[in-house]
VEXVO-212821 format. One record per residue (C-alpha): x negated, y, z negated. Coordinates in nm, 2 decimals, padded with zeros to 4 digits. Example, Ala and Ser with C-alpha at 12.3 -4.5 7.8 and 13.67 -1.06 7.14 Angstrom:
BEGIN
<pt u="-01.23" v="-00.45" w="-00.78"/>
<pt u="-01.37" v="-00.11" w="-00.71"/>
end
This chain:
BEGIN
<pt u="04.69" v="-10.56" w="00.84"/>
<pt u="04.47" v="-10.35" w="00.62"/>
<pt u="04.62" v="-10.17" w="00.32"/>
<pt u="04.51" v="-09.83" w="00.43"/>
<pt u="04.68" v="-09.87" w="00.76"/>
<pt u="05.01" v="-09.97" w="00.61"/>
<pt u="05.29" v="-09.73" w="00.66"/>
<pt u="05.54" v="-09.73" w="00.38"/>
<pt u="05.88" v="-09.86" w="00.49"/>
<pt u="06.06" v="-09.73" w="00.19"/>
<pt u="06.42" v="-09.66" w="00.27"/>
<pt u="06.61" v="-09.44" w="00.03"/>
<pt u="06.93" v="-09.59" w="-00.08"/>
<pt u="07.24" v="-09.46" w="00.10"/>
<pt u="07.44" v="-09.47" w="-00.22"/>
<pt u="07.38" v="-09.47" w="-00.60"/>
<pt u="07.35" v="-09.85" w="-00.62"/>
<pt u="07.09" v="-09.86" w="-00.35"/>
<pt u="06.89" v="-09.58" w="-00.50"/>
<pt u="06.90" v="-09.75" w="-00.84"/>
<pt u="06.78" v="-10.08" w="-00.69"/>
<pt u="06.49" v="-09.93" w="-00.50"/>
<pt u="06.39" v="-09.73" w="-00.80"/>
<pt u="06.40" v="-10.04" w="-01.02"/>
<pt u="06.19" v="-10.23" w="-00.78"/>
<pt u="05.93" v="-09.95" w="-00.77"/>
<pt u="05.91" v="-09.92" w="-01.14"/>
<pt u="05.88" v="-10.29" w="-01.19"/>
<pt u="05.61" v="-10.30" w="-00.91"/>
<pt u="05.40" v="-10.04" w="-01.09"/>
<pt u="05.41" v="-10.26" w="-01.40"/>
<pt u="05.32" v="-10.58" w="-01.22"/>
<pt u="05.05" v="-10.42" w="-01.01"/>
<pt u="04.90" v="-10.27" w="-01.33"/>
<pt u="04.90" v="-10.61" w="-01.50"/>
<pt u="04.80" v="-10.85" w="-01.22"/>
<pt u="04.63" v="-10.62" w="-00.97"/>
<pt u="04.73" v="-10.61" w="-00.60"/>
<pt u="04.61" v="-10.95" w="-00.51"/>
<pt u="04.75" v="-11.11" w="-00.82"/>
<pt u="05.09" v="-10.96" w="-00.78"/>
<pt u="05.31" v="-11.20" w="-00.58"/>
<pt u="05.64" v="-11.09" w="-00.42"/>
<pt u="05.81" v="-11.35" w="-00.63"/>
<pt u="05.67" v="-11.19" w="-00.95"/>
<pt u="05.77" v="-10.85" w="-00.83"/>
<pt u="06.12" v="-10.96" w="-00.76"/>
<pt u="06.16" v="-11.14" w="-01.09"/>
<pt u="06.04" v="-10.83" w="-01.28"/>
<pt u="06.28" v="-10.61" w="-01.09"/>
<pt u="06.56" v="-10.86" w="-01.13"/>
<pt u="06.63" v="-10.87" w="-00.75"/>
<pt u="06.61" v="-11.13" w="-00.48"/>
<pt u="06.30" v="-11.15" w="-00.25"/>
<pt u="06.48" v="-11.00" w="00.06"/>
<pt u="06.54" v="-10.68" w="-00.14"/>
<pt u="06.17" v="-10.60" w="-00.14"/>
<pt u="06.16" v="-10.64" w="00.23"/>
<pt u="06.47" v="-10.44" w="00.28"/>
<pt u="06.36" v="-10.14" w="00.08"/>
<pt u="05.98" v="-10.14" w="00.12"/>
<pt u="05.90" v="-10.38" w="00.41"/>
<pt u="05.63" v="-10.58" w="00.24"/>
<pt u="05.42" v="-10.60" w="-00.07"/>
<pt u="05.18" v="-10.36" w="00.10"/>
<pt u="05.46" v="-10.12" w="00.16"/>
<pt u="05.57" v="-10.14" w="-00.20"/>
<pt u="05.21" v="-10.07" w="-00.32"/>
<pt u="05.19" v="-09.77" w="-00.10"/>
<pt u="05.52" v="-09.65" w="-00.22"/>
<pt u="05.39" v="-09.67" w="-00.58"/>
<pt u="05.09" v="-09.46" w="-00.48"/>
<pt u="05.32" v="-09.21" w="-00.30"/>
<pt u="05.54" v="-09.18" w="-00.61"/>
<pt u="05.24" v="-09.10" w="-00.83"/>
<pt u="05.11" v="-08.85" w="-00.58"/>
<pt u="05.46" v="-08.69" w="-00.57"/>
<pt u="05.45" v="-08.66" w="-00.95"/>
<pt u="05.10" v="-08.49" w="-00.94"/>
<pt u="05.21" v="-08.25" w="-00.67"/>
<pt u="05.53" v="-08.15" w="-00.83"/>
<pt u="05.34" v="-08.04" w="-01.15"/>
<pt u="05.02" v="-07.89" w="-01.00"/>
<pt u="05.13" v="-07.74" w="-00.67"/>
<pt u="05.30" v="-07.43" w="-00.80"/>
<pt u="05.00" v="-07.33" w="-01.02"/>
<pt u="04.76" v="-07.40" w="-00.74"/>
<pt u="04.96" v="-07.18" w="-00.50"/>
<pt u="04.96" v="-06.89" w="-00.76"/>
<pt u="04.59" v="-06.93" w="-00.82"/>
<pt u="04.52" v="-06.92" w="-00.44"/>
<pt u="04.72" v="-06.60" w="-00.41"/>
<pt u="04.52" v="-06.44" w="-00.69"/>
<pt u="04.19" v="-06.54" w="-00.54"/>
<pt u="04.27" v="-06.39" w="-00.20"/>
<pt u="04.24" v="-06.04" w="-00.35"/>
<pt u="03.99" v="-05.88" w="-00.58"/>
<pt u="04.13" v="-05.99" w="-00.91"/>
<pt u="04.01" v="-05.86" w="-01.24"/>
<pt u="03.92" v="-06.08" w="-01.54"/>
<pt u="04.27" v="-06.08" w="-01.69"/>
<pt u="04.42" v="-06.19" w="-01.36"/>
<pt u="04.17" v="-06.47" w="-01.32"/>
<pt u="04.23" v="-06.59" w="-01.68"/>
<pt u="04.61" v="-06.58" w="-01.61"/>
<pt u="04.56" v="-06.80" w="-01.30"/>
<pt u="04.34" v="-07.04" w="-01.50"/>
<pt u="04.60" v="-07.06" w="-01.78"/>
<pt u="04.87" v="-07.15" w="-01.52"/>
<pt u="04.65" v="-07.44" w="-01.39"/>
<pt u="04.57" v="-07.56" w="-01.74"/>
<pt u="04.93" v="-07.55" w="-01.85"/>
<pt u="05.02" v="-07.75" w="-01.54"/>
<pt u="04.77" v="-08.02" w="-01.62"/>
<pt u="04.91" v="-08.04" w="-01.98"/>
<pt u="05.26" v="-08.06" w="-01.84"/>
<pt u="05.15" v="-08.34" w="-01.60"/>
<pt u="04.97" v="-08.56" w="-01.85"/>
<pt u="05.24" v="-08.52" w="-02.12"/>
<pt u="05.53" v="-08.57" w="-01.88"/>
<pt u="05.78" v="-08.85" w="-01.95"/>
<pt u="05.69" v="-08.98" w="-01.61"/>
<pt u="05.32" v="-09.01" w="-01.70"/>
<pt u="05.39" v="-09.35" w="-01.84"/>
<pt u="05.14" v="-09.60" w="-01.97"/>
<pt u="05.22" v="-09.83" w="-01.68"/>
<pt u="05.13" v="-09.56" w="-01.43"/>
<pt u="04.81" v="-09.49" w="-01.61"/>
<pt u="04.73" v="-09.86" w="-01.61"/>
<pt u="04.82" v="-09.89" w="-01.24"/>
<pt u="04.58" v="-09.61" w="-01.15"/>
<pt u="04.30" v="-09.76" w="-01.36"/>
<pt u="04.36" v="-10.10" w="-01.20"/>
<pt u="04.35" v="-09.95" w="-00.85"/>
<pt u="04.03" v="-09.78" w="-00.94"/>
<pt u="03.87" v="-10.10" w="-01.06"/>
<pt u="03.98" v="-10.29" w="-00.75"/>
<pt u="03.86" v="-10.01" w="-00.52"/>
<pt u="04.18" v="-09.99" w="-00.32"/>
<pt u="04.15" v="-09.73" w="-00.04"/>
<pt u="04.50" v="-09.60" w="-00.12"/>
<pt u="04.37" v="-09.46" w="-00.45"/>
<pt u="04.20" v="-09.19" w="-00.25"/>
<pt u="04.54" v="-09.03" w="-00.20"/>
<pt u="04.56" v="-08.97" w="-00.58"/>
<pt u="04.21" v="-08.84" w="-00.60"/>
<pt u="04.27" v="-08.60" w="-00.31"/>
<pt u="04.59" v="-08.47" w="-00.46"/>
<pt u="04.44" v="-08.40" w="-00.81"/>
<pt u="04.12" v="-08.25" w="-00.66"/>
<pt u="04.30" v="-08.03" w="-00.41"/>
<pt u="04.58" v="-07.90" w="-00.64"/>
<pt u="04.40" v="-07.91" w="-00.98"/>
<pt u="04.03" v="-07.95" w="-01.00"/>
<pt u="03.93" v="-07.74" w="-00.70"/>
<pt u="04.15" v="-07.44" w="-00.79"/>
<pt u="04.01" v="-07.45" w="-01.15"/>
<pt u="03.65" v="-07.46" w="-01.01"/>
<pt u="03.73" v="-07.16" w="-00.79"/>
<pt u="03.87" v="-06.95" w="-01.07"/>
<pt u="03.59" v="-07.04" w="-01.31"/>
<pt u="03.33" v="-06.97" w="-01.05"/>
<pt u="03.48" v="-06.62" w="-00.99"/>
<pt u="03.49" v="-06.55" w="-01.37"/>
<pt u="03.12" v="-06.66" w="-01.41"/>
<pt u="03.02" v="-06.49" w="-01.08"/>
<pt u="02.87" v="-06.82" w="-00.95"/>
<pt u="02.92" v="-07.03" w="-00.64"/>
<pt u="03.19" v="-07.30" w="-00.66"/>
<pt u="02.94" v="-07.57" w="-00.57"/>
<pt u="02.71" v="-07.48" w="-00.86"/>
<pt u="02.65" v="-07.78" w="-01.08"/>
<pt u="02.73" v="-07.57" w="-01.39"/>
<pt u="03.08" v="-07.48" w="-01.25"/>
<pt u="03.16" v="-07.84" w="-01.17"/>
<pt u="03.05" v="-07.96" w="-01.52"/>
<pt u="03.23" v="-07.68" w="-01.70"/>
<pt u="03.55" v="-07.74" w="-01.50"/>
<pt u="03.55" v="-08.11" w="-01.58"/>
<pt u="03.47" v="-08.05" w="-01.95"/>
<pt u="03.76" v="-07.80" w="-01.98"/>
<pt u="04.00" v="-08.04" w="-01.81"/>
<pt u="03.87" v="-08.33" w="-02.01"/>
<pt u="04.01" v="-08.18" w="-02.33"/>
<pt u="04.36" v="-08.23" w="-02.19"/>
<pt u="04.35" v="-08.59" w="-02.11"/>
<pt u="04.34" v="-08.72" w="-02.47"/>
<pt u="04.71" v="-08.63" w="-02.47"/>
<pt u="04.78" v="-08.84" w="-02.17"/>
<pt u="05.10" v="-09.05" w="-02.14"/>
<pt u="05.28" v="-08.88" w="-02.43"/>
<pt u="05.01" v="-08.96" w="-02.68"/>
<pt u="04.99" v="-09.33" w="-02.58"/>
<pt u="04.63" v="-09.30" w="-02.68"/>
<pt u="04.66" v="-09.48" w="-03.02"/>
<pt u="04.37" v="-09.30" w="-03.19"/>
<pt u="04.51" v="-08.96" w="-03.09"/>
<pt u="04.86" v="-09.05" w="-03.19"/>
<pt u="04.75" v="-09.19" w="-03.52"/>
<pt u="04.55" v="-08.88" w="-03.60"/>
<pt u="04.83" v="-08.64" w="-03.52"/>
<pt u="05.11" v="-08.86" w="-03.65"/>
<pt u="05.30" v="-08.78" w="-03.33"/>
<pt u="05.52" v="-09.06" w="-03.20"/>
<pt u="05.65" v="-08.85" w="-02.92"/>
<pt u="05.59" v="-08.51" w="-02.77"/>
<pt u="05.86" v="-08.25" w="-02.75"/>
<pt u="05.86" v="-07.90" w="-02.61"/>
<pt u="05.72" v="-07.74" w="-02.92"/>
<pt u="05.43" v="-07.98" w="-02.93"/>
<pt u="05.35" v="-07.94" w="-02.56"/>
<pt u="05.35" v="-07.56" w="-02.60"/>
<pt u="05.11" v="-07.60" w="-02.89"/>
<pt u="04.87" v="-07.81" w="-02.69"/>
<pt u="04.89" v="-07.56" w="-02.40"/>
<pt u="04.82" v="-07.27" w="-02.63"/>
<pt u="04.52" v="-07.43" w="-02.79"/>
<pt u="04.38" v="-07.55" w="-02.46"/>
<pt u="04.40" v="-07.19" w="-02.34"/>
<pt u="04.24" v="-07.06" w="-02.66"/>
<pt u="03.95" v="-07.30" w="-02.64"/>
<pt u="03.89" v="-07.25" w="-02.27"/>
<pt u="03.89" v="-06.88" w="-02.31"/>
<pt u="03.63" v="-06.90" w="-02.59"/>
<pt u="03.40" v="-07.12" w="-02.39"/>
<pt u="03.42" v="-06.91" w="-02.08"/>
<pt u="03.40" v="-06.57" w="-02.26"/>
<pt u="03.08" v="-06.70" w="-02.43"/>
<pt u="02.94" v="-06.81" w="-02.09"/>
<pt u="03.04" v="-06.47" w="-01.93"/>
<pt u="02.85" v="-06.29" w="-02.21"/>
<pt u="02.52" v="-06.46" w="-02.14"/>
<pt u="02.26" v="-06.24" w="-01.97"/>
end
């Protein structure tokens, strides 16, 4: 059975103990898949890391493939919970004839959502490594993460920026500008697990004040770049 055709058999626990067990298996699986890759991660290693017996994996997730897909689904859920509200607001703004201020407000919402996502306590180093490993291995399931980020984050930003600059969304400049603006955010990924960034800022952890500072400066820099582009003849 191919991985892309696998249907997750995840069964939510019917009580607190069951939910804790399934959650522990899933968190352990993300770590093991990140370290060993899909092919290198054995069910025995997964069970050992989660401190459960082998039948527990089958009970909650059906198989190693089901567990892998559940890990992907969890990450997609994290992305959607952060980006979907801002994407919905941006879509509502774009349906009308918004002025510059309204467009910038929509963009700020999207940028803030990206900052909140990458600095979330759930955006752990193991999840980052899991995604990177899946990218390297070329697993088809990684397309679900790409689709979610593009649909709810990158594409809405492109549409707002294109409207601000009075260009087509598909213009190469719009694509590059969008990726450049979003790129400034990702240095803060995983609560500053980037050692160079953490060392430079002397931030061991991110709290609400620091996250708001990042959001404010990302807004400021994005505004300056786009205002300069808008002023060009």
